[in-house]
Every structure is written in structure tokens, then in C-alpha cells.
C-alpha positions in Angstrom: -36.1 -104.4 -44.9 -34.5 -101.1 -43.9 -36.2 -98.2 -41.9 -34.8 -94.8 -42.8 -33.7 -93.1 -39.5 -32.6 -89.9 -41.2 -36.2 -88.9 -42.0 -37.0 -88.9 -38.3 -33.6 -88.3 -36.7 -34.9 -85.3 -34.8 -37.4 -87.3 -32.8 -36.1 -90.9 -32.3 -33.1 -93.1 -33.0 -33.0 -96.9 -33.7 -32.0 -98.9 -30.6 -31.4 -102.1 -32.6 -30.4 -103.1 -36.1 -31.8 -100.9 -38.9 -31.6 -103.9 -41.3 -33.7 -107.1 -41.0 -33.7 -110.1 -43.4 -36.5 -112.5 -43.7 -36.8 -115.6 -45.9 -40.3 -116.5 -47.3 -41.6 -119.5 -49.1 -44.4 -119.2 -51.6 -47.7 -118.1 -50.0 -45.9 -117.5 -46.6 -45.9 -114.5 -44.4 -43.8 -113.4 -41.4 -43.1 -110.5 -39.1 -40.0 -108.5 -38.4 -39.5 -106.0 -35.6 -37.4 -102.8 -35.4 -36.7 -101.2 -32.1 -36.6 -97.5 -31.6 -36.3 -95.1 -28.7 -38.1 -91.8 -28.7 -36.5 -88.5 -27.5 -38.3 -86.6 -24.7 -39.8 -84.2 -27.2 -43.1 -83.4 -29.0 -43.8 -83.6 -32.7 -44.4 -86.1 -35.5 -42.2 -89.2 -36.0 -41.9 -90.2 -39.6 -41.0 -93.8 -40.4 -39.8 -94.8 -43.9 -39.7 -98.6 -44.5 -37.9 -100.0 -47.6 -38.3 -103.6 -48.7 -36.6 -105.3 -51.6 -36.3 -108.9 -52.8 -32.9 -110.5 -53.3 -34.3 -113.0 -55.8 -32.8 -113.0 -59.4 -36.2 -112.2 -60.9 -36.5 -109.0 -58.8 -33.1 -107.6 -59.4 -34.3 -104.8 -61.6 -37.4 -103.9 -59.6 -37.6 -100.8 -57.4 -37.9 -101.4 -53.7 -41.3 -101.2 -52.1 -41.5 -98.1 -49.8 -44.0 -97.4 -47.0 -44.1 -94.1 -45.1 -46.1 -93.7 -42.0 -46.2 -90.9 -39.3 -47.0 -91.2 -35.6 -47.5 -88.4 -33.0 -45.0 -88.1 -30.2 -45.8 -86.4 -27.0 -44.3 -86.5 -23.5 -46.4 -87.9 -20.7 -45.9 -84.6 -18.7 -48.5 -82.0 -19.4 -48.0 -78.7 -21.3 -47.3 -75.9 -18.8 -48.0 -72.2 -19.4 -46.3 -69.3 -17.7 -47.3 -65.7 -18.1 -46.9 -62.2 -16.9 -48.0 -58.6 -17.6 -47.3 -55.0 -16.8 -47.2 -51.4 -18.0 -44.6 -49.3 -19.7 -44.7 -45.5 -19.8 -42.4 -42.7 -21.1 -40.9 -42.3 -17.7 -40.9 -45.9 -16.6 -39.7 -48.6 -19.1 -40.6 -52.2 -18.3 -38.5 -55.3 -18.3 -38.9 -59.0 -17.6 -37.1 -62.3 -18.3 -38.6 -65.1 -20.3 -38.4 -68.5 -18.6 -35.8 -70.9 -20.0 -36.7 -74.4 -18.6 -38.6 -75.8 -21.5 -37.8 -78.8 -23.7 -36.5 -78.0 -27.2 -39.2 -78.1 -29.9 -42.0 -77.8 -27.3 -41.7 -74.1 -26.5 -44.0 -71.3 -27.7 -43.1 -67.7 -26.8 -45.5 -64.8 -27.2 -45.5 -61.1 -26.4 -48.5 -58.7 -26.9 -48.3 -54.9 -26.7 -51.5 -52.8 -26.6 -52.9 -49.4 -25.4 -55.9 -51.4 -24.3 -55.8 -52.1 -20.5 -57.6 -55.4 -20.8 -54.4 -56.8 -22.4 -53.4 -57.6 -18.8 -56.3 -60.1 -18.7 -55.3 -61.7 -22.0 -54.7 -65.0 -20.3 -58.5 -65.1 -19.6 -59.3 -64.7 -23.3 -56.6 -67.3 -24.3 -58.1 -69.7 -21.7 -61.5 -69.3 -23.3 -60.3 -69.7 -26.8 -58.4 -72.9 -26.1 -60.6 -74.5 -23.5 -60.7 -78.3 -24.4 -64.3 -79.2 -23.6 -67.4 -78.4 -25.6 -70.7 -78.2 -23.8 -73.2 -75.4 -24.5 -71.8 -73.1 -21.9 -68.2 -73.6 -22.9 -69.0 -73.2 -26.6 -70.8 -69.9 -25.9 -68.0 -68.7 -23.7 -65.4 -69.3 -26.4 -67.2 -67.1 -29.0 -69.0 -64.5 -26.9 -65.9 -62.2 -26.4 -65.2 -62.4 -30.1 -68.2 -60.2 -30.8 -66.4 -57.2 -29.3 -62.7 -58.0 -29.1 -61.6 -59.5 -32.4 -58.3 -57.7 -32.6 -57.2 -58.6 -29.1 -58.4 -62.2 -29.6 -56.4 -62.5 -32.7 -53.3 -61.2 -30.9 -53.8 -63.6 -27.9 -54.7 -66.7 -30.0 -52.5 -66.0 -33.0 -52.2 -69.7 -34.0 -56.0 -70.1 -34.0 -56.4 -67.3 -36.6 -53.8 -68.4 -39.1 -56.3 -69.9 -41.5 -59.6 -68.3 -40.2 -60.5 -65.0 -38.8 -62.7 -64.3 -35.7 -65.8 -64.0 -37.8 -65.4 -67.6 -38.9 -65.3 -68.8 -35.3 -68.3 -66.7 -34.3 -70.3 -68.1 -37.3 -69.3 -71.6 -36.5 -70.3 -71.0 -32.9 -73.7 -69.7 -34.0 -74.2 -72.8 -36.2 -73.3 -75.2 -33.4 -75.6 -73.5 -30.9 -78.5 -73.4 -33.4 -78.0 -77.2 -34.0 -78.6 -77.7 -30.2 -82.0 -76.1 -30.0 -84.7 -78.3 -28.6 -88.4 -78.5 -29.3 -89.2 -76.3 -26.2 -86.9 -73.5 -27.2 -84.2 -74.4 -24.7 -80.8 -75.7 -25.9 -79.2 -79.1 -25.2 -76.3 -79.0 -22.8 -74.3 -81.5 -24.9 -74.3 -81.9 -28.7 -76.8 -84.6 -29.7 -78.3 -84.7 -26.2 -81.8 -83.9 -24.8 -80.9 -82.6 -21.4 -80.8 -78.8 -20.9 -79.4 -76.5 -18.3 -81.6 -73.4 -17.9 -78.8 -71.0 -17.1 -76.7 -72.2 -20.1 -79.8 -72.0 -22.4 -80.3 -68.3 -21.4 -76.6 -67.6 -21.7 -76.6 -69.1 -25.3 -79.7 -67.0 -26.1 -78.0 -63.9 -24.7 -75.1 -64.5 -27.1 -77.4 -65.1 -30.1 -79.2 -61.8 -29.4 -75.9 -59.8 -29.2 -74.6 -61.6 -32.3 -77.6 -60.6 -34.3 -77.4 -57.0 -33.0 -73.8 -56.6 -34.4 -74.7 -58.0 -37.8 -74.3 -61.8 -37.6 -77.0 -64.0 -39.2 -79.1 -66.0 -36.8 -81.8 -68.3 -38.0 -85.3 -66.8 -37.6 -86.7 -70.2 -36.8 -84.2 -70.7 -34.0 -84.5 -67.1 -32.8 -88.3 -67.3 -32.5 -88.0 -70.7 -30.7 -85.4 -69.3 -28.4 -87.7 -66.4 -27.4 -90.5 -68.9 -26.7 -88.2 -70.8 -24.5 -87.2 -67.7 -22.6 -90.9 -66.8 -22.1 -91.6 -70.3 -20.9 -88.8 -70.1 -18.3 -89.9 -66.8 -16.8 -93.3 -68.3 -15.9 -91.7 -70.7 -13.5 -91.3 -68.2 -10.6 -89.7 -69.9 -7.6 -88.9 -69.1 -4.0 -85.1 -69.5 -4.0 -82.4 -67.4 -5.6 -81.1 -70.2 -7.8 -84.4 -70.4 -9.6 -85.3 -66.7 -9.6 -81.8 -65.7 -10.7 -82.4 -67.7 -13.8 -85.7 -66.0 -14.4 -84.2 -62.6 -13.9 -81.5 -63.4 -16.4 -84.2 -64.6 -18.9 -86.1 -61.3 -18.3 -82.9 -59.4 -19.1 -82.3 -61.2 -22.4 -86.0 -60.9 -23.4 -85.7 -57.1 -22.8 -82.7 -57.0 -25.1 -84.8 -58.7 -27.8 -87.5 -56.0 -27.5 -90.0 -58.3 -25.8 -89.8 -57.4 -22.1 -92.0 -59.3 -19.7 -93.1 -56.4 -17.6 -95.5 -58.4 -15.4 -92.8 -60.9 -14.3 -90.2 -58.1 -13.9 -92.5 -56.1 -11.6 -93.5 -59.2 -9.6 -89.8 -60.1 -9.0 -89.0 -56.5 -8.1 -91.9 -56.0 -5.7 -92.2 -59.5 -4.1 -89.1 -61.5 -4.6 -86.1 -59.3 -3.6 -85.0 -61.7 -0.9 -85.0 -64.6 -3.3 -82.7 -62.9 -5.7 -78.9 -62.8 -5.4 -76.9 -59.8 -6.3 -76.5 -61.0 -9.9 -80.2 -61.7 -10.2 -81.1 -58.2 -8.9 -78.7 -56.5 -11.3 -80.0 -58.6 -14.2 -83.5 -57.4 -13.2 -82.3 -53.8 -13.1 -80.7 -54.3 -16.5 -84.0 -55.7 -17.8 -85.8 -52.5 -16.7 -83.0 -50.3 -18.3 -83.1 -52.3 -21.6 -86.9 -51.9 -21.8 -86.8 -48.1 -21.4 -87.3 -47.6 -17.7 -83.9 -46.2 -16.9 -85.0 -44.4 -13.7 -86.5 -47.5 -12.3 -83.3 -49.4 -13.1 -81.0 -46.7 -11.5 -83.2 -46.6 -8.3 -82.7 -50.4 -7.9 -78.9 -50.0 -7.7 -77.5 -50.2 -4.2 -75.3 -47.4 -2.9 -72.3 -49.7 -2.3 -70.9 -53.1 -3.0 -71.6 -56.0 -0.6 -68.5 -56.9 1.4 -69.4 -60.6 0.8 -66.4 -62.7 0.1 -68.0 -66.1 -0.6 -65.4 -68.4 -2.2 -67.8 -71.2 -2.9 -68.5 -72.1 -6.5 -71.4 -74.0 -8.0 -70.3 -76.9 -10.1 -73.7 -77.0 -11.9 -77.1 -75.3 -11.8 -76.4 -71.6 -12.3 -72.5 -72.1 -12.0 -72.5 -69.5 -9.1 -69.4 -67.8 -8.0 -68.8 -64.4 -6.3 -66.4 -63.3 -9.1 -68.9 -64.0 -11.8 -71.6 -62.1 -9.8 -69.4 -59.0 -9.6 -68.6 -59.3 -13.3 -72.3 -59.3 -14.1 -72.9 -56.3 -11.8 -70.1 -54.4 -13.5 -71.5 -55.2 -17.0 -75.0 -53.9 -16.0 -73.5 -50.8 -14.3 -71.6 -49.8 -17.4 -74.8 -50.1 -19.5 -76.9 -48.1 -17.0 -74.3 -45.5 -15.6 -70.6 -46.0 -16.2 -69.8 -43.2 -13.7 -71.6 -44.9 -10.8 -69.3 -45.0 -7.7 -69.4 -48.8 -7.6 -67.9 -49.1 -11.1 -64.2 -48.6 -10.4 -64.6 -50.5 -7.1 -65.8 -53.5 -9.1 -63.0 -53.1 -11.7 -60.4 -53.1 -8.9 -61.9 -56.2 -7.2 -62.0 -58.2 -10.5 -58.5 -57.1 -11.2 -57.3 -58.3 -7.8 -58.9 -61.7 -8.3 -57.2 -62.2 -11.6 -53.8 -60.8 -10.6 -52.3 -64.2 -9.7 -52.7 -65.9 -13.0 -53.8 -63.0 -15.3 -57.2 -64.7 -15.6 -60.1 -65.9 -13.5 -60.9 -69.5 -12.6 -63.8 -70.7 -14.8 -65.2 -70.2 -18.3 -68.2 -68.3 -16.8 -66.0 -66.0 -14.7 -63.6 -65.3 -17.6 -66.4 -64.7 -20.1 -68.5 -62.3 -18.0 -65.4 -60.6 -16.5 -63.7 -60.0 -19.8 -66.9 -58.7 -21.4 -67.6 -56.3 -18.5 -64.0 -55.1 -18.1 -63.5 -54.8 -21.8 -66.7 -52.8 -22.2 -65.5 -50.4 -19.4 -61.8 -50.1 -20.2 -62.2 -49.7 -24.0 -63.7 -46.3 -23.3 -60.6 -45.2 -21.5 -58.1 -45.6 -24.3 -56.7 -42.4 -26.0 -53.0 -43.0 -26.4 -50.3 -41.8 -28.8 -46.8 -43.3 -28.5 -44.0 -45.1 -30.2 -41.6 -47.5 -28.6 -38.9 -50.2 -29.1 -38.2 -53.7 -27.8 -34.8 -54.7 -26.6 -34.0 -58.4 -26.1 -30.7 -59.4 -24.5 -29.4 -55.9 -25.0 -30.2 -55.9 -28.7 -32.8 -53.6 -30.4 -35.1 -56.1 -32.2 -38.4 -54.2 -33.0 -40.3 -50.9 -33.1 -44.0 -50.4 -32.3 -46.7 -47.8 -32.0 -50.1 -47.4 -30.2 -51.7 -50.4 -32.0 -52.1 -53.9 -30.8 -48.8 -55.7 -31.7 -47.9 -59.4 -31.5 -44.5 -61.0 -31.4 -43.3 -64.6 -31.2 -39.7 -65.8 -31.2 -38.5 -69.0 -29.5 -34.9 -67.6 -29.3 -36.1 -65.1 -26.7 -36.4 -67.9 -24.1 -34.2 -67.1 -21.1 -33.6 -63.5 -22.3 -34.3 -60.2 -20.6 -36.8 -58.1 -22.5 -37.0 -54.3 -22.1 -39.8 -52.2 -23.4 -39.1 -48.5 -23.9 -41.8 -45.9 -24.7 -41.8 -42.3 -26.1 -45.0 -40.3 -26.1 -48.3 -40.1 -24.2 -50.2 -42.9 -22.7 -49.6 -46.4 -21.3 -48.4 -49.5 -23.2 -49.8 -52.6 -21.6 -47.8 -55.8 -22.2 -48.6 -59.4 -21.7 -46.2 -62.3 -22.2 -46.7 -66.0 -22.2 -44.6 -69.2 -22.7 -45.9 -72.7 -23.0 -44.2 -76.0 -23.4 -43.0 -79.1 -21.6 -40.7 -78.3 -18.7 -37.3 -80.0 -18.6 -37.1 -82.7 -15.9 -40.9 -82.3 -15.3 -42.6 -84.8 -13.0 -46.4 -85.0 -12.9 -47.6 -84.4 -9.3 -50.5 -86.7 -8.2 -53.1 -85.4 -5.8 -56.7 -85.5 -4.6 -58.4 -82.2 -3.9 -62.0 -82.9 -2.8 -62.2 -85.4 -5.7 -60.6 -88.8 -6.2 -60.0 -90.6 -9.5 -58.1 -93.9 -10.0 -57.5 -96.2 -12.9 -56.4 -99.9 -13.1 -56.3 -102.5 -15.8 -58.1 -105.9 -15.8 -58.0 -108.9 -18.1 -61.1 -109.7 -20.0 -62.1 -112.2 -17.3 -62.0 -109.4 -14.6 -58.6 -110.5 -13.1 -56.5 -107.4 -12.2 -53.2 -106.9 -14.1 -50.8 -106.0 -11.3 -47.4 -105.7 -13.0 -48.6 -103.4 -15.9 -47.3 -106.0 -18.4 -49.7 -106.8 -21.3 -49.8 -109.4 -24.0 -49.4 -108.0 -27.5 -52.8 -108.0 -29.2 -54.8 -108.7 -26.1 -58.0 -107.1 -24.9 -57.7 -105.0 -21.7 -60.5 -103.6 -19.6 -59.8 -100.1 -18.0 -61.6 -99.6 -14.7 -62.0 -96.0 -13.7 -63.1 -95.1 -10.2 -64.4 -91.7 -9.3 -65.5 -90.4 -5.9 -66.4 -86.9 -4.8 -65.0 -86.7 -1.3 -66.8 -83.8 0.5 -69.7 -82.3 -1.6 -71.9 -83.3 -4.6 -70.2 -82.3 -7.8 -71.7 -81.7 -11.2 -69.9 -81.3 -14.6 -66.8 -83.2 -13.8 -64.5 -84.0 -16.7 -62.4 -87.2 -16.6 -59.5 -87.3 -19.0 -57.8 -90.7 -19.5 -54.7 -90.3 -21.6 -53.5 -93.5 -23.3 -50.0 -94.9 -23.3 -48.5 -95.2 -26.8 -49.0 -99.0 -27.0 -52.8 -98.9 -26.5 -55.8 -98.0 -28.6 -59.4 -97.8 -27.6 -61.3 -100.9 -28.6 -64.8 -100.2 -27.3 -65.8 -97.3 -25.0 -69.2 -98.9 -24.5 -68.1 -102.1 -23.0 -71.5 -103.4 -22.0 -72.3 -103.9 -25.7 -69.3 -106.3 -26.1 -69.8 -110.0 -26.1 -67.3 -112.2 -24.2 -67.1 -110.0 -21.0 -70.0 -111.4 -19.1 -68.9 -110.1 -15.7 -69.9 -106.6 -16.9 -73.6 -106.9 -17.6 -74.4 -103.2 -17.2 -72.5 -100.1 -16.4 -73.5 -98.6 -13.1 -72.6 -95.2 -14.5 -73.7 -93.6 -17.7 -71.6 -90.5 -18.8 -73.4 -87.4 -19.7 -71.2 -87.2 -22.8 -68.1 -88.9 -24.2 -65.3 -87.6 -26.4 -63.3 -90.4 -28.0 -60.0 -89.4 -29.5 -56.9 -91.3 -30.8 -54.9 -90.8 -27.7 -57.5 -90.3 -24.9 -61.0 -90.9 -23.7 -62.8 -88.0 -22.1 -66.1 -88.4 -20.3 -68.3 -86.2 -18.1 -70.7 -86.8 -15.3 -72.2 -85.7 -11.9 -71.1 -87.4 -8.7 -72.7 -87.6 -5.3 -70.6 -87.0 -2.2 -69.0 -90.2 -0.8 -70.3 -92.5 -3.5 -67.7 -94.4 -5.5 -68.6 -94.8 -9.2 -66.9 -97.3 -11.5 -66.7 -96.9 -15.3 -65.3 -99.5 -17.7 -64.1 -99.5 -21.3 -62.1 -101.8 -23.5 -58.6 -101.3 -24.9 -56.2 -103.3 -27.1 -52.5 -103.6 -26.7 -51.3 -102.9 -30.3 -47.6 -102.1 -30.1 -44.8 -104.0 -28.4 -42.4 -102.0 -26.3 -42.1 -100.1 -23.0 -44.1 -96.9 -22.7 -44.9 -94.1 -20.2 -48.4 -94.4 -18.7 -49.8 -90.9 -18.4 -51.9 -90.2 -15.2 -55.6 -90.0 -15.3 -57.1 -86.6 -14.3 -60.5 -85.4 -13.1 -61.7 -81.9 -12.4 -64.9 -80.0 -11.8 -65.1 -77.7 -14.8 -66.8 -74.9 -12.8 -64.8 -75.3 -9.6 -61.1 -76.1 -10.5 -60.2 -76.3 -6.9 -61.9 -79.8 -7.0 -59.6 -82.0 -8.9 -57.5 -85.2 -8.9 -54.5 -86.6 -10.8 -53.4 -90.2 -10.2 -52.3 -93.7 -11.6 -49.3 -92.7 -13.8 -46.4 -95.0 -14.3 -44.9 -97.4 -17.0 -46.3 -100.2 -19.0 -44.8 -103.0 -21.1 -46.4 -104.7 -24.1 -44.8 -108.1 -25.0 -45.4 -111.3 -26.9 -45.9 -114.7 -25.4 -47.8 -115.7 -22.4 -48.0 -113.1 -19.6 
């Protein structure tokens, strides 16, 4: 038997003999093993196995050939670096692309546009590629596409190779429609029955705007959704968290043409102190959308609060000060784009995003991008031409249209952007890949996650050596260290020698010491190379979750760390328990 190393030479090389001989009697079977060592790269390994018989009766037969492919990925995570700036006729711009990325893992992109929101392109890219899929995140991915298709296509070029932005909007509408519940709210996770009121209103807001710009939304779902919003606004409460949701529902109902004037007036006249800034502005927006523009304008404060609250809500309304200011800006642009607060809010949102060219959470990015885009789109009136010089060589010309470039050979090179004509050219560059010599840093930031492996009798495996073919129990411990956290995502990447046997281990016979999981995830996403689950965790309470694996491939493999993060407060996160494993035959 001979594996063909040439078909996969780029990704691995045989570390033992490429030829194995086995003698079989009639009705007998046996195993042979080939050893290979993978490069530190990313891609697909293609194995070709040829087998032929040396018997006289088979001398004229063609050899049997089997071809199989396996994914190859380093244990270190993908790292993205980016930057942005402005080029003018008088001031050319220049920057240097990073060079410390592994070969075949690098992606290099440059976007040029007269549209100022290009400097926030990382925010849109973050939304388009966000890996989780609850109702809020599904809505946040597609909401900006209603207005910024061209920029989205430039930012997420690879996502739009086979499908345009309309495809993703339509698929988003279908997914959200499939999550509607009997009461007009929407399930928080696909197939679930739990709803989050803020997310339901947010999804309804998207469906209303989608229908306005011409997308088809089911009449049945639309009518149910309006009933759900009307139900929500009858639950007037005495705290800002509850009444902010009601004010948002009033705003969305006003956009549908069915304003709830009685509730709006009650909140305005009796509940000012129980509404946060975002709730008050949503209420003003509701009056404006229902034809009472003067009432709405009179509700606007003369200046912005100097509040600098850095706390974020990991659940509920997903509160953050940045999102509040994005909501305020969006309402202001609708009511009076020349209001004195407008440019102050633009500057404050720009300052918050300046470090990473984006904001922190999906809510912040979606609301900020919509508000800033709505504002800045009105300011574009440019007419220019220009050229791109890479490493001293003129490589491309461009004009005052959105332009996208990608070329891996630009890594490590200086890029110069020269302009002729009127206006500003905003540029945004990004590189992504696996850094050379990268080491995964482990840490606990207000959240702790740990993983260890046990035998099926509950005995810990201390040396990370596993018997080939054996069942292994993964024990995952999670603890929120300082505050209650909601919507925490735990991502457990598997080493190459393991596969998931049973993510719901309490249903498996033969493991009697686990009679019932003490923790039930809100949702699980089971993939070939990882298990992702989500949950809420009380401060100081350690939670354990178990699932079953099987050791399927002999060899030595890198063990990726397990990671946990609060999806709506990324400052709360943990990475731990990386290392090496060995899968071997015989008794362990």
C-alpha cells in the first residue's frame, strides 16, 4: 500500500515509510499505519492511498485507489490587523502592511471610498462574520445590508462571491420569520421557546425597515409581530430596563403606522425618570414617526449627558453607553440632522471606535453603523482620481467609487495612495491570518473556564495520553467571578485525534456516575471540529458540563485551548487548558 505524498506535499510530509506490505489469508483482515507530520499551515490535506495485490491472479488488475481529504488548521487563532485613514490632493496617505503571517494563511484587503463610514468598515466586517447565531446576532448581521450593500460587498468580498447582499437579507428574513412564536414575539435561539423582549423588538424593527425598502415579509408573521409589540407596550413598568423596551416597541409600532398614542403620552408625562436616554429618544422618535414632529423636537435635550458609564449588560436590553449614543444619533438624524448634538455624537462614536476601527458588541456595531452611515452618506459629494503605489511600483488607478483590492504579495510592503481632484478618499486596510511563532495567551477576565478529560468511569486522565478507540468524557467548568453574566459563549475546539461521540451525555448508557447534567445549555452548536454552547451564569457559582468524545486517530496532536466570552461584554472572557495530547494503542 502506497500513499501518494505529492498530492499533498504542500501541507504535510511522510515521517515514516511510504510503502507498507501486508500478507492476508483468505477471509482475514489487518491494519497498516502510515505516519505523517503536518506543516504549521492551514488548508486541506489530500491523501491518496494505492493498494495492489502481488498474487499471480491479480497481475493484470488495476490497483485500488482511495482518496480522502482532511482539514488542517493551526491551534493558534486567526488574528486580524487593520488600519484606516484619509488621502487628499494635498496630503497623500501611506502605510505598511504587516508581514508576520504564516504562508497560505494570509488575507490582504484594501478598500477605497468617498464614503466616510469606510473608516468603520471593521464594524461591518465584524457583523458579517460574527460566528454565533441567536436572534439578535442574526438581525445585526443583515440590518446594515438594507442600506449599505455596496460597502458591505467591499468589506466582505469573500462572502459575496456566489451570492449578493439581497440573498443574505432574504435568508435573514426567512430565518427570523421561522422563529416567530404564538404570542408574536420571536424565539431567542432557533427551535427554542424562550424570547428576549429587546431582541424581539429589534427583529421586528428590521422586518419593518426591510418591508419599507421592498423586501417581502410574510403578512402572517408581520401581523403576529404587530400583535406582539402591542402586547409588550401594555406591560408598563417602573424601571428603565422595562420601560426602555416599551419605548422601543412604541417606536417600531409608529414606524408600522400603528402608533400607540395612549402609552406614548403616559410614558412622556409620567415615566420620564424610568426611561434611560435611549428610551427617551426612542419615545421622541415614536412621536416623530407618528406625525407629531414638534412634540418630538421639544423632547430633545439641549446637550448630551456627560455620562461615561463603561458598564455593559450581558443580557436583558444589552445596555451600553455606546449603543445609547448610537440610538440617540439615529433618532436625531431622522428628526433634525442639523441639531447641535448631531456632530458631537458623531465625534464621540468615532472616538470610541478609533482603537479597533469598530465598536465592541454586535448591538453597538449595528446601531452605530446605521446611525453614522445615515448621517455621513448625506455628506458625500466628491470627484477625484488617484493611483496606488506598492513598494515603489504603480499598481492600480481608481476614481470616486468604492474600490476593493486584495493581493497577498503586498504583505510587508509600503502602500502609498495619491489623489488628484476634489474631496477625500477614505481608505481601510485589513490583514488576517495565523501569526508566525504565535502563542495562545491564557487568561481569566471576570470569567473562568477550564477543561479536563476523564475516563468513562470518572477517573481523571492526568497525562493527556488516550487509548485509541476509547470513550473520553470532557468536563468543562465555568464560573463568573464577579457579576452575573448572561449570553456566555463557550467554544471547545477539538484536537485532531478526537471526534464528538455524544454531546448529551446523560442519555448514554454505561456512564452511571453522570445521572443528570446540573447545567442545561440554552443552545448547542455541534460541528466537526468543535462544540459551542451558550448559557447564563451566576456570580461565584461553578457550573460543570460534560460531553463524550472518542479518540479516533493515533498520533500526537496540539490541544487547542477552550474559550469563553460574554457575547455582549467582551471584556468578560477566559482562555485556558491548551496543550498536547497523544492517542496510542495498547493499555494506557
